[in-house]
N, C-alpha and C positions, 0 to 999 in steps of 0.2 A: 970810304963813303964819299961820293961826289957832292960837291957844293950844289945848292939849289939857287937859281938866279930868279929874282923877282924884279921885273922892270916896271917901275911906278912913275915913270917920267910923265909929266903933264898933270899929275894929281896934286892937290893942295891939302894942307893941314885940315883935318887930322887923318885923312885917308891913307897916306903912306904908312904911318905907324899902325893904324888899325889893320891894314892888309898884311903887313909884316907880322903882326901878332897872330893873325889867323893862320898864316903860313907856318909860323913856328909851332903852333899847336899841333899841326899835322906831321911834324918831324920828330924823329927819335932824339933822346937826350944826347948832347954832344954834336949833333948835326950842325952844319954851317949853312948860313943863308946870306947871300950877297944881294943887296938892295941897291937899285939905281933910282935916283929921284932928281927932280929939278926944282923942288920947292926949297928955297933957302932956309925956311924954318926947320927943316929936317936936321940941320946942323946942331940945333938945340934939342929937338924932340927925341932923336934916337939915343943920345947919351942919357937923357933923363929917363927914357923908357927902360933902358938897360939897367940903370941904377935902381929903378923901382921894382923890376921884375926878376933880377938876378941873372938875366942873360948877359953874355959877354960881348962887348963891343971890341972886336979884335983890331979893327983898323977903320979909318975913314979918310976920304980924300975927295978932291974936287978937280975936275978938268973940263974946261969949256962949258961951264954951267951945269954939268952933271955931277951930282954928289953920289959917291959910292960908299956903302957901309958894309962891313964884313961882321956878321953877327954869329955867335955860337950859342945854341940852345943850352940852357942850364941843365945840370943833372937833376933828375927828379928827386924830391925829398925822400929820404929813406923811410 
């Protein structure tokens, strides 16, 4: 299953997390979502969001002011 890319550069809190949440709702369990953002607050927001929702934060990085987050949608409850 290919990763989904969500480019949220230029958006500020809380829009990156809200839009990522909407995108994840449309993906099957286990799917991966790559998010690109420029808001420094996302470095706190995405780890907190994943801890609260059960989605996995597989990786995060920053290069030249662009923050990249690799998320994996949680398995649905049985």
